[in-house]
N, C-alpha and C positions, 0 to 999 in steps of 0.2 A: 508427711503434708500431701493433700490432694492438688493435683493438676487441672482440676475441673471446677475449682470454687469460684475463679474470678468472674466469669459471667453471671453467676447466681448473686454474688455480692454487688455488683454493678448494678444490676436491675432491681435487686430490692431496694437497694440505698437510691437509687434514683425515683423508684415509685412513690417512697416516703416523702423525698422532697417534693413531688408533685403534688401529694396530700398537704403539705404544709403551706406551699406557695397557693395553691388554690383556695386554702381557707384565710389565708392572709389577704388575698386579693380581695376577697368578699368581705372581709371585716374592714377593710380600708375603702370599702366601696369605690374601688377603681373601676373607671368606665368599662363596661364588657367587652368592647371592641378591642382596647389593649390589653386586657386580663386574657383575652382569648389567644391574642397575638404571642405574648409572653408564653404561655402554657403550649400553644403549638410550636414555636420556637424552639423551646427547651426539649420536647418529645423529638422533634425533629432531629435535633443534634444528637440526641441520646439514640436513637434507632437508625444512624446513619449505617447504610446497608455493607459499606468496605469495612467500616469500623467493627460492627458487630461479627463480620466473617474472621477478621484477625482476632476478636476479644475471645472467640469460641474456640480458637485453638488452644489445646493443651499447654499451660504454662502455669508458673507459680504466682502467687497472689501478689499485687503490688505493696510497697510500703505504705503504712497509714499516711504518711505526709503527701505522697504522690496521689493517693485516691482522694484525700481532702482538696488537693489543688485541682484534680479534676472537676470536682464539684463546684468547688467555688468558681472557675472560669465558666461552667456548665450554667450555672444560676445567673449569670450574666451574658450568656448569649443572646439575649433580646434587649428590649428596651428598658427593661426593669434594672435598678441598681440597689443592692444593698451595702449599708455599711459595715465595718467590722464587726462590731457587735453583733448586729443582726445575723450576719454569715456563721459566726460562732454559734449563735444559738440554733440557726438551722441545721448546720451539721450535728450538733448534739443532739436534737430531736430526731434526726434521721438514724443517727448511729444507735441509739438507745431504743428506738423501737424495733429496728429489726434485730438487735441483740435479743431484746426481750420473746420477739416471736420465735427465734431459734431457741431459746431455753424453754418455751412451752409447747414447742411441736410435739405432738404425742409420738411420732415415729420419725427417725429420720428422712424417710423417704417423701414424707408430707412437706418437707421444703420445696419440693417441686411445686406443690398445690399453692403455696405460700407465693412464688414466686409468680405462678400463673394468675393469681387474684391481682397482684401488681401490674402483671401486662394487661389484665382485662380492664382496669381502671384508667391506665394510660390510654387505651384505645377509646375509650368514652370520654375523656379529657380533650381528645383531639377534634371532637365534635364532626366527624365524619370526613375529615380531610382524607381524600381518597390515597395520595401518595404516602402519607405516615401511617395510615392504617396498613397499607401494602406492606411497609417495612416492618411494622409491628407483627403481622402474620407471618412474616419471613423468619422473624426471631423467633415467634412460636414453632416453627418448623424445626429451627436449629435448637432449641431446649426437645423438643421429642426425639429428635435424631440423636442427641448426646445423651439424654438423661432417662429417657423413658423405660429402659431396660436395664437400669443399674441395678447391682445387687443390693441388700441390706447393708452388707458390710462396706459398699463403696459409698453409700449414704452417709454412713457413719462417719467416714474419714473426711468427705465433705463439711458435715456438721463441725465437727473437730476443728477443721481449718479454718472454717468461719468463726467460731468461737474463739480459736487463738487470734483472729484479726481484731477481736474485737475487746481482748484481754486487758485489765486495767483501766477500762472506761466505766466510771460510776457515775456519771452526770445524774444529779436528782433531775426529775421532770414531773411537774405539778401533776398532770393528768394520772402518772403511776401513783404517786404519792396520794392522791386523794383516792384512788381506787383501791388502795392497801395491797399494791403488789409491789412497793419499792418501799424499802426503809431508809431512814434519814442519812444512812452512811452511803446510800445510793446502790446497796445491794438488792437484787429481784427477790422476791417471796414467791415460791413455786408452790401452788395449789397442790393438795393431796385429794382432791375431789373431781368430779368431771366425768364425761365418758373415756372407757379406756380405748387403747389404740386397736385399729381393725385387726382382725385376726387373734385378739386375746379375748379372756373371758373376766367377767367380774370377780375379784379375789374373795376367798372366802369358803373354799371348798378343797379339801385333800382326796385326791384319788388314788385308789390302788389297781395295780395291773398284775396279771400273771404271766408266766413265761411267755404265753402266746401273744402278749400285747392286749389282751382282754381285760376290760374294766371290770374288778371283781368287787370292789365295794368303794365308797365315798364317804368323808365325814366333812360336815360343815364347821366351821368356827366363826366366832364372832370377830368383828372389824371394831377399830378403836372409833368412837362417836367423832372423831375429826376427820375420818375419812368416809366421804360419802361418793362412792363409785356408781356409774351409770353403764349400762350395756352400751358396745360401740355403736356409731352412727354409721350410716352406708357408706360406703367408701366414695371420695371425691371423683368427679369426672376428669380425665384429660385431654377431653374433647377442646376443639378450638374455642368453642363458645359454651362450654359444659358447666353445669352445677359443680362447684369445687368443696361444697359442703362445708368447709372449715372457714372460719371467718378470718383465720391468720391470714396477714396481707391486705386485708379490707382497710377502709380510711377508719383509723380511731378516733378520727375527730367528728364522725357521724355518730350521735349517740341515740340509745334506745332509752325507754323511761326507767330501765333499770340503770342507765349508766354508760359509760363510754366503752367501745369495743375492746375490753381488755381480755376476753376468754375466746378460745377457738369455736365456741358452738353460739355465741350470742348474737341474734339478729342486729342488724344495722337501722339507723331511721335519719335523723337530723343533725344541721350542722352544730357544731360547738368548737370553740377555741381553746387552746392549751398553749403554754410556754414551758420552756426550761426554768428551772428553779435557778440554776447557776451554770456558768460556761467553764468547760475545762477541757478544751481540745486535747487530744494526744499528741505528742510531737516526737517526731524521730530524729534522725542526724540530720544536720545541716546538707550534708550531700544528697541525701534522698530528698529533702524538701526542694533544693534548687533543681535536682533533675525531674521532679515531679511538675514543678511549675513549668519548665522549659517544655516538657513534654505535652502537657495539656494544651498549651497555647497552640502547638502545630495539629495535633491529634483532631481537634473538631473546627479549626479554621477560624476561631473566635475572633483574631484580631482584627477581622474586617470591620467597617464601620455598620452600625445598625442603621435602619431606615425609621423615621418617626420621631416623635417626643420621647424624650427619656424621662421617667419618673423613678422616685425612690420609695422603697418598700421596707418597711419596718418590722421588726419581730420581738422588739423589747418592751413593749407597751402590756401592763397587767390588764387592762379593759380598752374597748374600743371608743371610748370616750377620752381617753388620757390624751395629752398633747406629746404625740410620740414625734412631732417635728423637732422639737427642741431637743429630743434625745439625738436627733440625727446631727446636730450642728454645735450641741453644746462642749466646749473644750474641757478637758480634764486638766486639773491642776495636778502638776508633778514637782514634787521637792526633789532636787539634785544635789547630793552630797559629796563633795571631792576630797577624798582624805589622802590624796597622793602626796602632799607635803610632808604628812605625819608618817607615812608608811617607811617602814625599817629596810634598809638594804637587802635584808635577807628575806624579807616578805615580798620583795620586788622580785628577786631572783627566784623564788618559787613560783610565783603567778607566771612570770615568763617561762617557766619550764613547762606550767600547765597550758600554756596557750598552744591552739590547734591551727596548723597552717594547712590551707587545702591544697593538694597538688594535682594538676591535672592528670586524668588517666591515661594509660600508656595505650599505644596504638593497638588496636584490636581488644582492649579491655571495655567493658560496658555494664554499668549495674542495671537493675530493674528499672529504675527511672529512665535511663537512657532509651532503654527498649520501648518503654512507653511513648517516649519523644519521638521515635521513628515511627511508631504505629500513627501519633497524631499527623506528622509530616504527610503520611501515605494517604490520609484522608481530607486532608486539607485542599 
């Protein structure tokens, strides 16, 4: 498992979160001043200089529950409030978008271009705030220092580590279902067409070489009609404001006449809203969850009261005209069944044996969530 995957994971998830929030703020006609404050506060928290310096140190990726808690608190770092259902949908959209982008990366090293696209978008969403832009540029420097010279093997290890984090996450997302890139069971459909990776050639030719390494003959062979490959595009730029070429990491809620941004080489255009089809967040152990919750509170110092009027944002409506306010306050009816009086003594004994009691960690013993908590403390 790579010790360099955590910053890549955090930045890409954070970028997707801002795409979704920006889209919903527009869809629900939140006043421009409030919308700008929300985006600026969240990006400012994400790009905290001290936090980034610690995040880029080689370390294992944090548990799923801890990462979820980090973004839960991060989403509430400003005057915006999300209910539990909306937060579930937000995190589902974030994780499935990044997972899909990792799946269709032509080369493992293109993950860096994907991350830079997210970073470029965060810079634009700040509307030129000098302090936040300065921190974003510093994060760009961290990326170049730590990732620009990695080998193909190191990038492949990072990719596998990231995909391991997203393992067993199969939430259906309507934008993917409509684009025919996700099946009804939540699995992605990987295309067998499109540009080949940089440094490779379009398949269809067998070349023969002699002992000296000189090509002596070549034979072409037909490809399946389901495969339609094109020559590689030019390599993406790693400059601070360069042309990344790939559209991976760009806002997939901006659509072109051909549909949403679901392929690496598709141009972008106008705004469109999409939602998750269902909510199914991955849950780790209770210990990791508690540690992650504690950790995030200190990490970003979000327990401080926010100034200005608080408003609620919903991600559960199917269209902009739906009555989403009612979805925020409508209580769910719960049917509670108590079978304790009819339970046998043997069943009671078995259930007692299966109960889990949490014990406090011994002195000097910390899990990853506790380390994340310490990191939050140092940045508050």
